[in-house]
Backbone as CSV, one residue per row, in Angstrom:
resi,resn,N_x,N_y,N_z,CA_x,CA_y,CA_z,C_x,C_y,C_z
1,UNK,25.117,-5.752,23.430,25.489,-5.094,24.684,26.350,-6.002,25.548
2,UNK,25.918,-7.277,25.623,26.683,-8.220,26.428,28.075,-8.459,25.837
3,UNK,28.155,-8.472,24.524,29.417,-8.783,23.848,30.490,-7.728,24.114
4,UNK,30.066,-6.484,24.322,31.051,-5.422,24.600,31.196,-5.173,26.097
5,UNK,30.513,-6.018,26.903,30.686,-5.902,28.350,29.708,-4.986,29.039
6,UNK,28.668,-4.563,28.329,27.690,-3.657,28.926,26.655,-4.425,29.748
7,UNK,25.959,-3.694,30.614,24.879,-4.265,31.401,23.696,-4.591,30.494
8,UNK,23.122,-5.775,30.682,21.945,-6.180,29.907,20.736,-6.167,30.837
9,UNK,19.741,-5.306,30.584,18.580,-5.188,31.482,17.606,-6.346,31.321
10,UNK,17.993,-7.529,31.790,17.149,-8.717,31.680,17.441,-9.657,32.850
11,UNK,16.407,-10.419,33.266,16.600,-11.381,34.343,17.494,-12.525,33.886
12,UNK,17.340,-12.933,32.633,18.185,-13.983,32.073,18.203,-13.835,30.558
13,UNK,19.240,-14.370,29.922,19.349,-14.266,28.468,20.328,-15.300,27.936
14,UNK,20.000,-15.838,26.745,20.925,-16.699,26.010,21.432,-15.881,24.834
15,UNK,22.684,-15.516,24.865,23.226,-14.591,23.871,24.435,-15.217,23.183
16,UNK,24.349,-15.353,21.867,25.485,-15.865,21.110,26.382,-14.719,20.655
17,UNK,27.585,-15.044,20.318,28.532,-14.043,19.829,28.190,-13.687,18.383
18,UNK,28.167,-12.402,18.047,27.883,-11.972,16.679,29.169,-11.520,16.004
19,UNK,29.247,-11.749,14.678,30.460,-11.350,13.959,30.393,-9.899,13.485
20,UNK,29.164,-9.408,13.190,28.998,-8.035,12.725,27.628,-7.526,13.172
21,UNK,27.502,-6.218,13.274,26.214,-5.598,13.578,25.871,-4.630,12.452
22,UNK,24.680,-4.811,11.875,24.214,-3.932,10.794,22.942,-3.225,11.234
23,UNK,22.845,-1.938,10.945,21.629,-1.193,11.275,21.192,-0.334,10.102
24,UNK,19.870,-0.236,9.950,19.294,0.735,9.018,18.101,1.344,9.734
25,UNK,18.387,2.416,10.461,17.366,3.005,11.326,17.115,4.470,10.977
26,UNK,17.379,4.845,9.756,17.148,6.226,9.347,18.051,6.561,8.185
27,UNK,17.566,7.389,7.298,18.364,7.779,6.137,18.072,9.223,5.797
28,UNK,18.968,9.847,5.070,18.762,11.231,4.658,19.238,11.400,3.228
29,UNK,18.800,12.483,2.605,19.234,12.758,1.237,20.732,13.014,1.187
30,UNK,21.367,12.550,0.138,22.766,12.904,-0.132,22.748,13.730,-1.413
31,UNK,22.378,15.005,-1.268,22.167,15.861,-2.434,23.429,16.050,-3.257
32,UNK,24.566,16.103,-2.584,25.811,16.326,-3.315,26.121,15.186,-4.280
33,UNK,25.610,13.984,-3.965,25.829,12.824,-4.826,24.598,12.514,-5.674
34,UNK,23.561,13.357,-5.560,22.355,13.151,-6.351,21.550,11.942,-5.917
35,UNK,21.600,11.628,-4.614,20.902,10.443,-4.110,19.754,10.843,-3.194
36,UNK,18.571,10.294,-3.465,17.394,10.575,-2.653,17.439,9.778,-1.362
37,UNK,16.516,10.100,-0.444,16.421,9.357,0.809,16.212,7.869,0.548
38,UNK,15.331,7.561,-0.392,15.041,6.159,-0.681,16.250,5.458,-1.288
39,UNK,16.996,6.151,-2.143,18.201,5.553,-2.719,19.228,5.246,-1.633
40,UNK,19.402,6.167,-0.691,20.327,5.936,0.411,19.885,4.729,1.222
41,UNK,18.567,4.655,1.477,18.019,3.520,2.219,18.296,2.208,1.506
42,UNK,18.059,2.164,0.197,18.261,0.941,-0.567,19.734,0.546,-0.651
43,UNK,20.621,1.535,-0.698,22.056,1.233,-0.701,22.466,0.587,0.621
44,UNK,21.909,1.086,1.716,22.212,0.507,3.024,21.668,-0.926,3.112
45,UNK,20.458,-1.119,2.629,19.856,-2.453,2.638,20.668,-3.410,1.770
46,UNK,21.076,-2.939,0.593,21.866,-3.783,-0.314,23.150,-4.247,0.358
47,UNK,23.806,-3.338,1.068,25.055,-3.685,1.753,24.804,-4.728,2.837
48,UNK,23.708,-4.566,3.569,23.381,-5.524,4.632,23.123,-6.912,4.052
49,UNK,22.341,-6.978,2.976,21.994,-8.269,2.382,23.219,-8.976,1.800
50,UNK,24.200,-8.200,1.354,25.409,-8.787,0.785,26.395,-9.248,1.863
51,UNK,26.452,-8.520,2.993,27.502,-8.764,3.982,27.070,-9.561,5.206
52,UNK,25.782,-9.532,5.559,25.331,-10.202,6.779,25.430,-11.720,6.663
53,UNK,25.753,-12.376,7.776,25.829,-13.835,7.837,24.873,-14.346,8.923
54,UNK,24.815,-15.650,9.067,23.935,-16.228,10.080,24.372,-15.862,11.498
55,UNK,25.596,-15.375,11.645,26.102,-14.967,12.960,26.027,-13.461,13.182
56,UNK,25.404,-12.745,12.240,25.312,-11.294,12.348,24.055,-10.869,13.097
57,UNK,24.062,-9.630,13.581,22.885,-9.006,14.185,22.454,-7.867,13.276
58,UNK,21.185,-7.897,12.847,20.668,-6.885,11.917,19.487,-6.166,12.568
59,UNK,19.517,-4.840,12.516,18.420,-4.020,13.035,17.893,-3.158,11.890
60,UNK,16.654,-3.414,11.481,16.050,-2.705,10.353,14.802,-1.961,10.803
61,UNK,14.650,-0.742,10.327,13.492,0.066,10.696,12.829,0.639,9.453
62,UNK,11.576,0.266,9.220,10.760,0.848,8.159,11.359,0.727,6.755
63,UNK,11.680,-0.465,6.350,12.168,-0.687,4.995,11.043,-0.413,3.992
64,UNK,11.345,0.339,2.932,10.401,0.552,1.847,9.442,1.702,2.007
65,UNK,9.578,2.504,3.056,8.610,3.576,3.287,8.833,4.788,2.392
66,UNK,9.936,4.827,1.672,10.239,5.997,0.854,9.689,5.939,-0.559
67,UNK,8.876,4.917,-0.861,8.316,4.791,-2.213,6.824,4.485,-2.095
68,UNK,6.183,4.120,-3.193,4.749,3.858,-3.158,4.448,2.674,-2.233
69,UNK,3.204,2.601,-1.759,2.835,1.582,-0.778,3.124,0.174,-1.265
70,UNK,2.695,-0.163,-2.480,2.865,-1.531,-2.962,4.332,-1.842,-3.259
71,UNK,5.062,-0.882,-3.813,6.498,-1.067,-4.022,7.195,-1.318,-2.687
72,UNK,6.906,-0.448,-1.725,7.557,-0.542,-0.416,7.237,-1.836,0.291
73,UNK,5.967,-2.235,0.277,5.561,-3.478,0.915,6.243,-4.673,0.252
74,UNK,6.316,-4.662,-1.068,6.957,-5.760,-1.796,8.431,-5.881,-1.429
75,UNK,9.103,-4.735,-1.355,10.531,-4.743,-1.002,10.717,-5.230,0.433
76,UNK,9.901,-4.709,1.363,10.022,-5.106,2.768,9.779,-6.600,2.931
77,UNK,8.767,-7.120,2.245,8.443,-8.555,2.308,9.616,-9.390,1.796
78,UNK,10.160,-8.984,0.646,11.257,-9.739,0.039,12.522,-9.698,0.901
79,UNK,12.812,-8.524,1.486,13.989,-8.392,2.356,13.838,-9.276,3.582
80,UNK,12.665,-9.253,4.194,12.434,-10.040,5.404,12.572,-11.535,5.129
81,UNK,11.989,-12.001,4.029,12.062,-13.435,3.715,13.481,-13.857,3.337
82,UNK,14.230,-12.951,2.693,15.613,-13.257,2.329,16.455,-13.445,3.585
83,UNK,16.316,-12.520,4.530,17.112,-12.598,5.754,16.727,-13.822,6.580
84,UNK,15.423,-14.153,6.598,14.959,-15.288,7.399,15.404,-16.627,6.831
85,UNK,15.728,-16.671,5.542,16.171,-17.908,4.889,17.584,-18.251,5.372
86,UNK,17.717,-19.342,6.095,19.004,-19.716,6.683,20.055,-20.056,5.633
87,UNK,19.620,-20.494,4.468,20.583,-20.820,3.418,21.109,-19.562,2.729
88,UNK,20.336,-18.480,2.750,20.757,-17.245,2.100,21.378,-16.247,3.080
89,UNK,20.849,-16.212,4.305,21.370,-15.267,5.298,21.190,-15.845,6.701
90,UNK,19.965,-15.767,7.233,19.702,-16.359,8.548,20.193,-15.536,9.716
91,UNK,20.441,-14.237,9.514,20.940,-13.391,10.595,19.892,-13.172,11.673
92,UNK,20.361,-12.940,12.913,19.458,-12.551,13.996,18.979,-11.134,13.678
93,UNK,17.668,-10.937,13.582,17.179,-9.670,13.047,16.008,-9.105,13.832
94,UNK,16.058,-7.801,14.053,14.924,-7.036,14.558,14.413,-6.200,13.389
95,UNK,13.180,-6.444,12.970,12.633,-5.812,11.771,11.373,-5.040,12.177
96,UNK,11.484,-3.728,12.295,10.339,-2.892,12.679,9.647,-2.367,11.430
97,UNK,8.317,-2.433,11.406,7.589,-1.989,10.221,6.168,-1.584,10.586
98,UNK,5.576,-0.723,9.741,4.161,-0.381,9.876,3.326,-1.074,8.799
99,UNK,3.952,-1.916,7.985,3.202,-2.692,7.006,2.564,-3.880,7.730
100,UNK,1.265,-3.770,8.031,0.593,-4.816,8.785,0.612,-6.157,8.052
101,UNK,0.700,-6.101,6.730,0.695,-7.338,5.947,1.875,-8.240,6.302
102,UNK,2.965,-7.668,6.780,4.157,-8.461,7.079,3.958,-9.387,8.274
103,UNK,2.931,-9.123,9.089,2.685,-10.013,10.224,2.302,-11.418,9.768
104,UNK,1.858,-11.542,8.516,1.485,-12.850,7.974,2.702,-13.758,7.801
105,UNK,3.900,-13.166,7.788,5.110,-13.971,7.600,5.325,-14.964,8.730
106,UNK,4.775,-14.675,9.904,4.935,-15.586,11.039,4.371,-16.968,10.712
107,UNK,3.303,-16.999,9.926,2.676,-18.271,9.562,3.274,-18.885,8.301
108,UNK,4.102,-18.112,7.605,4.631,-18.573,6.329,6.115,-18.908,6.358
109,UNK,6.861,-18.257,7.253,8.324,-18.394,7.247,8.816,-18.864,8.622
110,UNK,9.604,-19.921,8.642,10.165,-20.430,9.902,11.062,-19.384,10.551
111,UNK,10.939,-19.264,11.866,11.815,-18.366,12.604,11.285,-16.962,12.787
112,UNK,10.225,-16.601,12.067,9.664,-15.254,12.181,8.656,-15.210,13.328
113,UNK,8.816,-14.232,14.227,7.905,-14.049,15.354,7.459,-12.588,15.417
114,UNK,6.172,-12.387,15.682,5.625,-11.032,15.753,5.603,-10.499,17.186
115,UNK,6.012,-9.241,17.325,5.899,-8.517,18.590,5.428,-7.101,18.267
116,UNK,4.729,-6.499,19.201,4.227,-5.145,18.970,4.289,-4.333,20.265
117,UNK,4.148,-3.025,20.116,4.157,-2.130,21.275,2.760,-2.097,21.886
118,UNK,2.662,-2.356,23.173,1.365,-2.390,23.853,0.799,-0.982,24.006
119,UNK,-0.497,-0.864,23.785,-1.191,0.416,23.964,-2.485,0.177,24.736
120,UNK,-2.988,1.246,25.347,-4.267,1.198,26.045,-5.164,2.273,25.454
121,UNK,-6.296,1.853,24.905,-7.222,2.793,24.290,-8.254,3.241,25.316
122,UNK,-8.451,4.555,25.383,-9.427,5.142,26.296,-10.247,6.149,25.516
123,UNK,-11.411,5.689,25.011,-12.203,6.535,24.129,-11.458,6.763,22.837
124,UNK,-11.257,8.041,22.479,-10.495,8.374,21.280,-9.021,8.581,21.582
125,UNK,-8.651,8.490,22.855,-7.256,8.684,23.255,-6.538,7.345,23.351
126,UNK,-5.233,7.398,23.147,-4.397,6.200,23.207,-3.217,6.465,24.130
127,UNK,-2.961,5.523,25.026,-1.812,5.624,25.925,-0.798,4.568,25.505
128,UNK,0.413,5.012,25.166,1.473,4.087,24.774,2.167,3.578,26.038
129,UNK,2.101,2.278,26.276,2.567,1.690,27.528,4.070,1.435,27.562
130,UNK,4.744,1.665,26.458,6.210,1.464,26.384,6.594,0.037,26.793
131,UNK,5.805,-0.917,26.315,6.057,-2.318,26.606,5.912,-3.125,25.323
132,UNK,6.792,-4.073,25.109,6.734,-4.952,23.943,6.012,-6.239,24.333
133,UNK,4.980,-6.589,23.562,4.214,-7.798,23.855,4.218,-8.709,22.633
134,UNK,3.973,-9.988,22.860,3.966,-10.949,21.770,2.721,-10.786,20.913
135,UNK,2.896,-10.923,19.597,1.771,-10.806,18.676,1.844,-9.550,17.832
136,UNK,1.216,-9.621,16.655,1.196,-8.466,15.768,0.018,-7.562,16.084
137,UNK,-0.160,-6.516,15.272,-1.265,-5.585,15.435,-1.672,-5.064,14.067
138,UNK,-2.927,-4.635,13.951,-3.378,-4.046,12.697,-3.656,-2.559,12.861
139,UNK,-3.099,-1.977,13.935,-3.262,-0.548,14.196,-1.899,0.136,14.158
140,UNK,-1.873,1.383,13.620,-0.626,2.138,13.567,-0.609,3.328,14.515
141,UNK,-1.789,3.904,14.798,-1.921,5.037,15.701,-1.119,6.254,15.258
142,UNK,-0.921,6.378,13.956,-0.158,7.516,13.450,-0.800,8.848,13.759
143,UNK,-2.143,8.926,13.639,-2.843,10.180,13.914,-2.749,10.532,15.392
144,UNK,-2.760,9.521,16.261,-2.615,9.776,17.690,-1.229,10.338,18.012
145,UNK,-0.220,9.810,17.324,1.140,10.336,17.512,1.212,11.787,17.041
146,UNK,0.549,12.070,15.914,0.514,13.444,15.410,-0.144,14.370,16.426
147,UNK,-1.186,13.870,17.099,-1.865,14.657,18.132,-0.923,14.950,19.296
148,UNK,-0.189,13.926,19.730,0.767,14.109,20.824,1.866,15.102,20.452
149,UNK,2.184,15.137,19.149,3.244,16.043,18.682,2.764,17.482,18.570
150,UNK,1.436,17.705,18.681,0.912,19.064,18.637,0.374,19.511,17.304
151,UNK,0.093,18.580,16.399,-0.489,18.933,15.105,-1.875,19.538,15.346
152,UNK,-2.227,20.640,14.672,-3.519,21.317,14.887,-4.714,20.386,14.738
153,UNK,-5.750,20.623,15.552,-6.947,19.775,15.541,-7.622,19.731,14.176
154,UNK,-7.598,20.863,13.461,-8.222,20.915,12.144,-7.563,19.920,11.195
155,UNK,-6.242,19.844,11.276,-5.498,18.900,10.427,-5.780,17.463,10.858
156,UNK,-5.836,17.224,12.167,-6.119,15.873,12.670,-7.498,15.403,12.227
157,UNK,-8.500,16.306,12.306,-9.853,15.950,11.892,-9.891,15.609,10.409
158,UNK,-9.202,16.415,9.612,-9.148,16.160,8.173,-8.461,14.824,7.890
159,UNK,-7.401,14.534,8.624,-6.673,13.276,8.451,-7.570,12.083,8.773
160,UNK,-8.389,12.193,9.829,-9.307,11.113,10.192,-10.330,10.872,9.089
161,UNK,-10.844,11.983,8.516,-11.830,11.853,7.432,-11.222,11.170,6.211
162,UNK,-9.992,11.579,5.876,-9.295,10.972,4.731,-9.043,9.492,4.999
163,UNK,-8.625,9.164,6.231,-8.342,7.777,6.596,-9.584,6.906,6.454
164,UNK,-10.734,7.421,6.904,-11.975,6.659,6.782,-12.298,6.368,5.319
165,UNK,-12.084,7.391,4.459,-12.333,7.195,3.033,-11.414,6.155,2.425
166,UNK,-10.142,6.206,2.797,-9.175,5.245,2.265,-9.472,3.834,2.750
167,UNK,-9.866,3.708,4.036,-10.192,2.390,4.558,-11.420,1.813,3.865
168,UNK,-12.389,2.693,3.549,-13.579,2.230,2.841,-13.218,1.733,1.448
169,UNK,-12.361,2.496,0.774,-11.925,2.082,-0.565,-11.159,0.766,-0.502
170,UNK,-10.359,0.619,0.569,-9.580,-0.612,0.718,-10.506,-1.808,0.876
171,UNK,-11.560,-1.659,1.695,-12.507,-2.752,1.887,-13.244,-3.071,0.600
172,UNK,-13.622,-2.018,-0.142,-14.278,-2.240,-1.420,-13.346,-2.942,-2.390
173,UNK,-12.066,-2.556,-2.344,-11.079,-3.171,-3.221,-10.899,-4.641,-2.926
174,UNK,-10.891,-5.009,-1.626,-10.749,-6.408,-1.247,-11.929,-7.219,-1.752
175,UNK,-13.129,-6.634,-1.658,-14.319,-7.338,-2.140,-14.260,-7.521,-3.651
176,UNK,-13.743,-6.497,-4.350,-13.667,-6.591,-5.806,-12.652,-7.636,-6.229
177,UNK,-11.569,-7.763,-5.445,-10.561,-8.779,-5.751,-11.156,-10.172,-5.609
178,UNK,-11.939,-10.379,-4.520,-12.584,-11.670,-4.330,-13.536,-11.970,-5.479
179,UNK,-14.257,-10.942,-5.914,-15.201,-11.116,-7.020,-14.462,-11.455,-8.302
180,UNK,-13.333,-10.747,-8.528,-12.551,-10.993,-9.751,-11.997,-12.410,-9.760
181,UNK,-11.522,-12.871,-8.580,-10.975,-14.220,-8.508,-12.049,-15.255,-8.824
182,UNK,-13.265,-15.010,-8.340,-14.363,-15.940,-8.631,-14.682,-15.932,-10.117
183,UNK,-14.755,-14.736,-10.709,-15.073,-14.635,-12.129,-13.999,-15.293,-12.979
184,UNK,-12.734,-15.099,-12.540,-11.632,-15.701,-13.305,-11.719,-17.217,-13.272
185,UNK,-12.118,-17.764,-12.111,-12.193,-19.213,-11.987,-13.327,-19.793,-12.833
186,UNK,-14.362,-18.982,-13.113,-15.478,-19.473,-13.917,-15.362,-19.052,-15.368
187,UNK,-14.277,-18.314,-15.692,-14.049,-17.915,-17.070,-14.901,-16.747,-17.524
188,UNK,-15.530,-16.025,-16.583,-16.379,-14.907,-16.954,-15.606,-13.600,-16.880
189,UNK,-15.956,-12.667,-17.749,-15.333,-11.350,-17.767,-16.370,-10.332,-17.333
190,UNK,-16.056,-9.496,-16.338,-17.038,-8.502,-15.892,-16.360,-7.168,-15.603
191,UNK,-17.170,-6.150,-15.264,-16.674,-4.806,-14.976,-16.843,-4.478,-13.501
192,UNK,-16.843,-5.518,-12.666,-17.139,-5.309,-11.245,-16.146,-4.347,-10.594
193,UNK,-14.857,-4.576,-10.823,-13.834,-3.748,-10.191,-13.984,-2.291,-10.608
194,UNK,-14.234,-2.064,-11.879,-14.392,-0.700,-12.383,-15.600,-0.023,-11.738
195,UNK,-16.708,-0.747,-11.623,-17.924,-0.165,-11.062,-17.758,0.181,-9.592
196,UNK,-17.095,-0.689,-8.850,-16.849,-0.426,-7.433,-16.004,0.832,-7.259
197,UNK,-14.963,0.975,-8.081,-14.110,2.154,-8.014,-14.895,3.417,-8.342
198,UNK,-15.805,3.310,-9.325,-16.616,4.461,-9.718,-17.572,4.868,-8.592
199,UNK,-18.170,3.877,-7.928,-19.059,4.165,-6.800,-18.296,4.834,-5.662
200,UNK,-17.108,4.304,-5.358,-16.284,4.890,-4.291,-15.919,6.334,-4.622
201,UNK,-15.633,6.605,-5.889,-15.286,7.955,-6.322,-16.468,8.900,-6.126
202,UNK,-17.665,8.435,-6.453,-18.863,9.253,-6.290,-19.145,9.514,-4.811
203,UNK,-18.942,8.518,-3.971,-19.179,8.673,-2.536,-18.253,9.716,-1.928
204,UNK,-17.006,9.750,-2.403,-16.042,10.719,-1.879,-16.472,12.157,-2.139
205,UNK,-17.260,12.377,-3.171,-17.669,13.732,-3.543,-18.909,14.196,-2.777
206,UNK,-19.517,13.310,-1.996,-20.780,13.621,-1.320,-20.539,14.102,0.113
207,UNK,-21.167,15.224,0.461,-21.179,15.696,1.845,-22.553,15.363,2.419
208,UNK,-22.628,14.318,3.217,-23.903,13.814,3.717,-24.664,14.878,4.508
209,UNK,-23.928,15.719,5.246,-24.566,16.717,6.097,-25.310,17.784,5.296
210,UNK,-25.017,17.902,4.013,-25.647,18.933,3.198,-26.771,18.385,2.324
211,UNK,-27.035,17.089,2.389,-28.054,16.482,1.539,-29.448,16.591,2.158
212,UNK,-30.422,16.920,1.344,-31.816,16.832,1.766,-32.275,15.386,1.584
213,UNK,-33.385,14.969,2.206,-33.872,13.596,2.031,-34.079,13.217,0.563
214,UNK,-34.637,14.164,-0.219,-34.863,13.886,-1.645,-33.542,13.706,-2.378
215,UNK,-32.557,14.570,-2.080,-31.248,14.473,-2.721,-30.572,13.143,-2.350
216,UNK,-30.755,12.723,-1.090,-30.166,11.458,-0.653,-30.757,10.288,-1.426
217,UNK,-32.078,10.315,-1.643,-32.730,9.268,-2.422,-32.215,9.246,-3.855
218,UNK,-32.037,10.435,-4.447,-31.527,10.527,-5.818,-30.105,9.979,-5.921
219,UNK,-29.305,10.261,-4.895,-27.927,9.755,-4.872,-27.929,8.231,-4.820
220,UNK,-28.781,7.654,-3.976,-28.860,6.192,-3.869,-29.274,5.558,-5.188
221,UNK,-30.251,6.194,-5.849,-30.699,5.670,-7.147,-29.552,5.688,-8.151
222,UNK,-28.795,6.794,-8.164,-27.682,6.926,-9.103,-26.586,5.893,-8.822
223,UNK,-26.266,5.702,-7.540,-25.238,4.735,-7.172,-25.672,3.310,-7.501
224,UNK,-26.961,3.017,-7.309,-27.468,1.689,-7.631,-27.372,1.435,-9.120
225,UNK,-27.685,2.468,-9.928,-27.585,2.318,-11.392,-26.127,2.091,-11.809
226,UNK,-25.212,2.795,-11.139,-23.787,2.661,-11.466,-23.268,1.265,-11.133
227,UNK,-23.729,0.721,-10.012,-23.236,-0.581,-9.560,-23.904,-1.751,-10.263
228,UNK,-25.066,-1.532,-10.859,-25.795,-2.649,-11.472,-25.241,-3.004,-12.840
């Protein structure tokens, strides 16, 4: 903004001259060329990584969201570390993402700093303060945004239930990874990961509100046998 003579809404600023400005803040299908949204996104990213210099300004939004979670996270992580490397690129960059794992880069890569949008939680409601504060966050508030957009309550409730199930599986998965790492270090082979996944699958099929006390006891016995 300063470089083109525009007003900069700040009390003070140290601003260097940039040679180019690159943005990737949205993509769409190019059906006539047979290119998906993700392909268009990757083509834009490829161009930025090839052309940006240490004097460039890069604005990236949600890299990797058009593919599977692990693929997308891997790509976003690799892109961020490539740009942050002063020998490879080193451009001044704003990198917006919902991959919470990327906040770990602040401790791993020089020059990376975390900032997040401030929110105020009031019960189950969230107020977006429209302020950027220092530090990362492990919350996305996607369901709250859906609520603000007018998504039906029935869908929101279902989304919350699904989210709880996924978070539970994620926690179980983390525990299984720790167990696997321990077993690997001691040279032992076990079926811990498989059993945890099987238990999680069985839990997803259970409606607690419909269980009688006897049925609940039988379920616990079955799950204990599966995990043992």
